[in-house]
N, C-alpha and C positions, 0 to 999 in steps of 0.2 A: 768177846771183843767186839761183839755189834750189841750187847745189850743195854750200850748206854752211847744218848748221843751225846754228852759231856767230855769236853775234851780233859779237864781237871779230871773227873771222875776215872775215864779210862787209865789215865795213868798212876792212881791209887788202885787199881781193879790189878796192872797189870805186874806193879812192885810184889803184891801181895801173892799174886801165883808165882811168879817166880821164886820167893822163896818159900814158895809151898814145896814146890818141884824141888829147888835143891837141898832143902832142908838147911837153909842159913838161919842163922840168929839175928841179922840185922841186915838192912841193904839202903841205899837211897838212887831217886831216880833224879837227873841232872837233864836239863836239856843248854843247848849252847846259847849264848849273849854275844853275838856277835860283833854288838856296838863294844864291849868294854872284852868281849875277847876271855870273857869267865865261863864257867860253867855256875849256873843257878840250881841251887837241889828245891825241886818242887814238891817232892815228897820223901820222906824216909820214914823207917821203922828200926827202933832202938837207938833213936838219935835225939836227944834231946831239943827241943824251940829253939833254947837260945844257941846251942854248938848251930841246927842248921843253920840257923842265920850269920855263923860265922864265917862256916866253909864257904869259901869262893876262890875254887881252883881253877889256876889260870889254865888256860887249853893250851897242852902238849907238857904240862906239869904233871908230875909222877903219874901214877899206875895207870891210874882216871882219863886224866888231863892227856894223857900220850896216845887215847884209847880215841877220845873224839876227834884229836889232830890228823891221826893217820887214817882213823877209823877201820882198825884191826883190835878185836880183843886180845883176852889175857888170860891166863888162868896159873896163879901162884897159891902153890898148896904149902908156902913158908915167908911169909912176909919179911923174915928177920935175915934171909938169902939173897933177896930180891934191892939191891941199887937203886930204883925208881921209884920204889915205894916210900909215899908220905906218911906216917902216921897220921889219923885222926882220933882214935879211940883205942887206948892202952891193950885191953885183953883178943884185939884183933890178931888171928893167926895164918889165916888164910882170906883168899879173895880172891871173886872169879867178875871181871869185867867185860860188858859187849856194847857195841855201839849201836845206836838205832840209826839206820840207815833209809835213805829214801833218796829212788832217782840217784845213787851214786853218792852221795852226798851223808853226811851224820848231821843228827839233827838233837843228841844228847847220847848219853852213855846210861847203862842201869849198873851199878855196883853192891856187890852183894858178900856179905862176909860172914867169917864163921872166926868161932874162939878156940875151933880144933884145928889142929894138923891134920893135911888131905882129906878137908872136908871137903871138895867137889874132884868130881871126877871129868873125861871127856864126853864122858855122853850127857852128864846135866851141863856141859856148856855150850856143847851145839845144840840141842834143844834151848835153852834159854836164851842163844843167839838168835834162831829161827823166831821167836818169837818175841823178842825183843824188835827184828828187822819188820815183820808184819805189825805188830803194835806200832808201828812207826808212822810204816803206811796208814792206818787206820784214825793214829791220833793227825796226820796230816791233812785226812778226806774231812775230819772232825772240826778239821780250824779253819781249813776251807767253808765246808757249810754253817761255821760261827761266825766267820767274817762275812758269806751272804746274811745271813740272817739279822745280824747289824746292819748291816748296810738297809733292810728290808724297813726292821723298827725304826730306822733315824727313818725312812721314806716315809712311812706311816705316821712317823710323831710330826715330823712336817706337816703332813696333810690335815691332823689332828690342830697344828699350832695355827696355822691357816684358816682354818673354822672357826678357832676361838676370837682370832684376831678381828673376823669382820662379823660379828654374833655381838660384838659391846665397843660402845664409843668410852667406856670405863676402863683408863690406864693402868692404875693400881691393878682392877678387877684382871686385866688381858693377861700383866705381867704375872699374877698371883697364878692366873690359871698355866701360864707356861710353866713355871717352875718345877708346879705341882706334875705335869704331863713329864718332863724331863726325868722328876723323879720315878714317876712309875714306869713311863714306857723303857728308858734306859737304865733300870736301876742304879741312876747317882744317890749317892751318899747324903750330899750338902749341896748348896746350890744356892746363888745371890745376884740377883740383877742390882746394879751400883750406879746411880746416875749423879751427874755433878750439879750443885745445888750453887746457881751465879750466887743470890743472896749470902749466903754462907760461907763462898768461896770453897768449898768442899765436896767430896763426895760421899754420897749416904747411900746407906740400903733401903731399895725402896719395894723387891717383894724377893722374900728366901722360900726355901724348902728346906725341912730340916732343921729349922731355928725358931726359937721363943719368941718372943716378944724383945726380954730384954735384949737377947743377942743381937737383936738386929738393932736398935737404938744403939749398942756400942758400937755398928759396924759403920766407923765416921772416919775417913780419911784425908789428907791434905794430899796437893796433885804429888807426886814425887814420892809418895812416903809407901815403904812397904812394898811388895808384887801388888798392890792393887793400884796404886798411885804411880807407879813406875809403868804401866801396862798404859794408863791411860793417859800418860805425859807422851811416852814413844809412840803409843798407836799399832806395836808392837805385840800381837800373841805370843802367849809362852806356852809349854808343857814343861812341869814340873812333876818327876817320876817316883819322886820321895819327897814329902815333906819336910819330915825331921830334918832331912840334912839339908833343908835349905836355908840361909842366911837371913833374906830378906822378910822373911815369913811372920808375919808381927803377931799372928794367932792373938790379935783383939777380940776375936768377938769368942775365942774361944774353942774354936773347932776339934783343936787336938785334946780336948777331953773328952771330944765322942770316942775317937779312936788309942785311947792308953795300949791297948795289947798290938795295934797293928800298924803304928805310923811309919815302918819301912815300904809298908806296903801302900801308904796312903798316897795318889797323885792327885797334882792341880791341873787344871786347863781354865785358862782365862783368856777372855777373847774382847778386845776393844768393841765399843758402838762409836760407827761412827755417824758421820750426818753432814751432808754438804763441803769435806773435806777437813770436818776439825773433829774432835773424840766431843762426847755426849754425855759417857759412861764407859761401862764395865761389869761383865757376863763371866761370873766363876762356877765352875762343877767342880768337885772332889769324887774321885773314882776311887773304888778300896778292892784290893787282888786283881791286877792292872796287868798282870804279866801278860797273859793272851790276850788281851786288847787290845786292838790296833787306837792307840789314842790318836794318830795323825786324822783318823776317818771322826772321830769325835772333836778334833778340832775344824776341822772344815765345816762340821757338821753346827757345829757351836757361829761359825761365823757368817754361814744363812742366816741362824735363827738372831745374831745382831742385827742383819739387813732387816728383818722383819720388826725387830723392837724399833729399829729407826723410826721403819716408814709408818709403827703403828705412831712414834711419836709426834712425826710429821703430820700424820693426819689429826692423829688428836690437836694438834696447832693451829691449825687450817678451818677444823669445825670449832674452837673457843675462838678464833676472829671474827668466824662468819657467825656464832652465835651473839659477840659482843656488836657486829653490825645490824644481824637484825634485831636484838633489842633498841641499838641506838634508832634505828630506822621503824619500831615497834614505838619506841617513846615520841618520836618525830610526827608520825602517823597519827597518835593519838592527840598530842598535841595540835594537829590540823585539821580531825574532825571535829573536836571541840571547836576550830576558830569557827569552822565550815557548817557548824550546826550550832553556835551561841546562837543567843536572841535578838541579836545586832547584827548577825547574818542573813536572817531570815528579810524576804522583802517585801516590802507593804505596807504604804502611809494609809490605807484604806479605814474607815474607823471599825469596821467587819473587822478585818486581819489584826486592828490594833487590840483589841479583843481577845482575838484568837493567841495571841501573842505573850498578854496576860494570865489566859484562863492555863496553855503551857506551864508558865513560871509558876503558876502555883499549885501543879500537879507534878513535876518532875519529881520529888523528892518524896512523893506517897508511894506505895506498895502497892494503893487500888489500881485493879485489871481499868482499861480505859479502851474506849470505843471509837475511832476516827470513823466518820460518813462523811460524804462527798462525791461530787462527778469521778469520772477519770481523767486525771489528767494535773489535777486541784495540787499535788503534794504532799497525801496521804503518809509516805513513808517519809519523807523531810520531815515532816511534822513528828515522826514515830521517833526520826534519827535524833532530832533537836532533846526531846524530853528524854531519851537515855541519857548522852552525855551531858546532860545538864543535872544529874543526878548524881546523887551517893554511891550510883551503882556505875558510872564511867568508865571506872579502867576494869570492870569484869566483862564477858562476855554480850556481844547482841546479834544474834539470831538471828535473819531473818526466811522467812520460807512463804512463795507463795502456792494457796492452796488450790486452786485453780490451776497452775504450771501440772501436778503430779498426779498421774491415775490413781483413782480412788484404791486400787489394792494396794498401790506400793505408799501411799499418803501416811496409814498409820505405821508401817515401819519409819518413815523419814523423821518423823513426830516420838516417837515413843523406845525407834533402836529396836534391835531382832539377837536371836541366840543362833548359835549355829546350828542348822539343820532344822529350821523351825519351817522353812521352805524352800521349795526348791530353786535354787539359785545361792539360799546361804549357808555361807562356804564357812564364812567367820562371824566370828559376836560383831555385832556396827551399837554403837551408842546413838542413840536418837538425838532430835535436835535441842528439845526438852534437857537430855542433859547435858549436852555441849554447853547450853545458856546459862547452869547454874549457877548462882548467884549476880547473876544477869538478868538480861532483858533478853523476847525472843520477840519476835513481832511476824502475828500471822496475817500477813496479809489476802484478799478473796475471800473470807471469812464464810462470807454466804453464801458456797460452792461447796463447802466441808459435806459429805456425807452424812444422813441422818444418827447412823453409828456411830461414825468415828466422834460425832456431835454429845455425844453419852460419854464418851471417853475421856473427852476434852473436861466437858463437868466434870466428871472426877476429881482430875488434875487441880479444877481451879478450887473443890471444895476440899480435898484433902492434902493436897500438895506433895502428893507422891507420884510416880508412874509406873507402868510392867511393862516391859520390854516382849514384843511376841515372839512368844513360844518360851516365858518365862513362868516360872509360879512365883517368884520373889517379886516384892515394890521397892522402890527405893525413893526415899523422900528428896525433895527435893526444893529448893528456893529461888525461885522465877518469876520475876514479873511480866506482865502477859499484856501486852498492846494489840489489838486486832482492827482491822482494815476493812470497808466493804466500798463497791458505790451503789448497793443493793439497797431496797427499800426492806430490812428483816422483819418489821412490822408484816407487813404484807405478804412474807413468806412466813412466816408467823399462822396467820391468818389460813396459808394454802398449806398449813400444814407440814411446810420445806425446811424449816427451822425452827429449834427448841426455845419454849420462849422462857425456859428456866435458863440457859445457857446465856440468852438473850440479855436476860437480865446478871446475872454473873458479869458478864463481860464491859455491859453498860452502865459501870457505876459510876465514870463522867464518860460523858460524851464531846467529843472535838468535832466541828464540824465546820470543813473546810471552802470557802464560799468561792463560788463559781468565777472565773474571770470577768465573765460578763457583768457582774455584781460589786467587781471592784476595779472598774474601767481607769478610775484615777493611777493606778500602780502599773498598767501598761507602757506608759514609756520608762518607768522604774527598769521593767523588766526586760524590754528593750535594751536598752542600754548595756544592761550587765551581760546580755547572752551576749551583744556585739565586742564588749571588751573580751569576753572567754575566749570564745571561738574566734576570732580576730587572732589571741595571742597563740591559741591550738593549733591553729592554719596556718601560723607564719605570714600571715595579710596584713595591709596597713590600710585600712577604713577606718575611718575619720566617726562614722553616723551616716543618718538618713537624710537624704532630703525633705523639704518640707511635705512633698507631695504625697511622698513613700508615708511618712508618718500620719496624714490623712486619711491617708489608703489602709491603716493596719487599725487605727484609732476605731474606721469606721466596721469593721469587721466582730464578728459575734465571738470568736472562736469557742465553737461547741467542746473543741478537746481540749479548751482550758491552755490550763501554762505549758503544757509537753507541747501540745500544738503551736502553741508561741515559739518554743526554744527549736524545735524543729527546722521549720521557716525561715527562723533565722540563723541558724548554723546553715542550711541549704543554699541560704541565698550570698551568704561570704562564703564557702566552698565554690559556688557558679560564678561570684562576679569578679569584672576585670576592672573595676573601677574603684575610686578612693574613697565610691559615698555609694549607700544603697538608696537605689531607686524605684519608680514605679515596674519599670520592667525587671527588677530582681524578683516580685513578685505576681507576676504573671498570673499564678497559682491561685493567688487571693483576689484578683482583679476579673478573673473567670468565676469565681463563686458569689463574688457583690455583682454580677453581670446578670447570673441566672436569679438572683433573689429578686433583681429589679424586673426582669422579665415575669419572673410569679408574681408580682404585686397584685394584689385584689381590683379587680377593673374602677372602684368606688375611689382606690389611692389613685388611678394612674390618671381619674378625670380630672380627679383633682389637679394632678401635679399637670395637664391639659391645659385644664384653666389658669394655672399661674405662666405660662409659659409664653416670652415676649412675640409679638408677631414676626414673622419672617421678610415676610413684604414691605419694600420699605416706603406704604399708603400717606405717609407726612411729607412728601414729595408734592410739592401743588405745580401748574406749570410755572407760572414766575419764579420759585423758588428754581426750575431745572432752567429757567433762560439765565438763570445770575451763576450757572454754572458752567458756559461757556468753554468748550474745550475740553471742562475736568467729569463734563458729567457723568461719562461708565463710568470714572477709576472712584468716585465717591459713592455710587449704589453700589456697585459691582463691594466696595470697603464697607458700605454697611450691611450689606445680606450676608458675605463673610462674616462679622463681628456676628452679629445674632446666631447665624448658625452654631457656630463656637461656641457664644452664651449658652444660645439651647441646648448643646450636644454634653458642654461643663456640666449642664443641673442634672441632665436626665441620667447621664452613667455616672454620678456623685465625684466627677472633678479626675475621675481614674484616665491620664492623658493615652496611653496607649487605647482603651476601649474609644475614646472620643476620636483618634485619631483613624480608627480601624471605621468608624459609624463613616466619617465624612468622605473616607476614600482614599489620604492621604498619609504619607509617612510621619511619626512622632517628633522628627528635627522639624520636618516644614511645619507644623503645627507650633512649635515654639516660635519660629521665625514671625509667623502670623501674629499669635497674641499680642511678643513684642512691637509690630510695626502696627499696630491697633489699637494699640492700648488698653489691653481686655484685661478688665480687672477681675478676679476670681474667690 
C-alpha cells in the first residue's frame, strides 16, 4: 500500500491483491458517487470495458449496493439462493463483498466473484475486510495528498503565468504561453482562449493548446451559440463532467476526434473573461479521467487566470493607446523641429549670415562631413540641427554628444558602446551613440577636446564606416553623417600635436564658420525682439519691448558671449522685470560692464573725450547780461550749469541714465525730471 503515491494505482493494486488472496476469478472496486447516489466502477478484472461502463449500481441496490449503504460486508457462496443478488455476469456462483470504510463512513466497495460454489471462506472474508479498510484509509490520505499537490501545482502555475504576463507586451505570445503552461503543469488535454471580435461580431480562438492551425481556424462562434456562446452571453462559468452527454457541445473544432475511446471521462470547464462589467471572451479546458480531480478547484483556478488575461488585455490596450499617442507626439515633434530648424526660422539679415544660410542649404543633402567653427555661443548646435532637419535624413535619428562633458575613460564607451563585462561597471551590453545614430546624423560638439587615442578610432569610423564596441571583437557597419563643432583653432592644436591632422582633413570636408554677434550687429534688434517674444510667453509676462535708452545700451555692448549671452540677458530681464517694457534698470549688469570699459579707456582716448566736452561754468555771462536777469539770475545760471553737467555726464557714460544719475548724485526719477524741465536733447 505504501509503494505508490498514486490513488488510482493504489486501487488497481488493492484489487489485484484481494483477488490473489481469495482466489477469485474476477472482481471490481467501486467508489461511492454521492452526487448521483450510485457506485462508479473504478477498476475491474474479468469485466469488459463496455460492461464496466454500463454497470452503475445504485447505493442500497443488490448485495454490493447494500454493503455501500450499511457499511457491512456479505459472503454469498451460492448467489442463486440470495434474493438481494443482482446478476452482472451469467457464470457467477459465489460473491464476496466488503465495504471500504474511513472514519465510520463507507467510501467504496470491493466485490470479488467466482464461477465456483462455496469459493470463499470466512477467513478470506475477514482478511479482505481488514485489507479494504486499511486501503480505504491509505486511499483517503493519498487523495488528500493529491489535492494538496494539485493546489501546489495551481499556485506554481499562477506564479509562472504571472512571469509570462510581465515578460512580454505581445498578447498573442502571452496567451500562447499561458495555454502551454496550463497543458504542461496541470496535464490538461486541450484548451483555448476565445475572444470576442467586434468587427466580425463573433467569438474566435486566439490561442490554444493541443490544436492544429486548421482546428483553431474552425473555432468561431456566434454569441449564444453552443456552450462557448452561452457562457459568453450569460457570463456564468460551467463544469461539464461528461462532454459526450452534453447536447449544447457543438464539437465544431473537432475535440471529440481526439478522445474517441474516452468520451465518457472527458470533462470540460469553461469560464468567461470579464472586463469592466462586460464579457470579452471565454477560456476552456478539457480534462480526461477526472473522477479523482477536484473540478471546482480547477474552475476557481481558471477564474483567476481569466482575471490575469483580462488585465493583460487592458494593459495591452493602454500600451497601444500610449504608443499611438507617442507616435502622434513624435510626428508633431518632428514637424515642430523641422519648422524650428528650417532655413526661414534662422534669424539673421547680415550679409555674412545670408552667406551662411546659403551654404547650409547647399550641404544639407550631401553625405559630406561638416566642421562648424566659431566662438562659443554663436549657435553652432542650431546650425547642425538645421542641416540635419533639412536633409534627406530628417526622419532618422539625430544624436548629439558633447565631447568635453564626458570623461576621457568613458567617452569611448559612449561613442561606440560596450559589451557586458568589458570593464568594471559594464553589467550589460550598451549601444553607443554611433550605433544609435545609424541612418541618421551624429553631432560631435567640442571635438577639439577629444583625446588623441580616441581621435584615431574616430578616424577609422570616418574611413571604414564601421564601429567596434569596447570589449568586442566584431565590427558593425553603420551609415552615419558626422557633423563636428569646435570653438578652438584646430590648426593651432595640430601644430601643438594635440589634434590629428588626418582627422582634421576628414572632418573639414565642408567648413561652416558662424560669425560672432559683434560681426553682425544689425541682427541684434531682430534677436532681441525674438527673445522678448519667446520668454514673455514662457514666463506669462506682458512685456511689449524695450525703451529707446535700453535699446541703445544693448547695441553699444560688444557681447563677448555672443547670441547665448544676449539670450540669457533678455531672459533674466524678463523674469525680474515688473514693468510693461524693459528699461535700462533691467540691464544693470550690462551698464556696469560698459562703465568698466569706460574707466579702462586708453589715456589718449580719455584726453580726446575731455577736449570735446563742453565747459561746465557759464563763462559767457557778461555783467550786462547778468543785469538783464534781474530777479532770475540765480535760476538761469543754475539751470545752465545743471544742463551742461547732465550733457557732460550723458556723453561720458554713453547715455546710460543709471550711471549718469549715480555720477551726479541724484536718483533716476530726478534725472528724468531735469532732462524734461531743461529741454536737454541727447
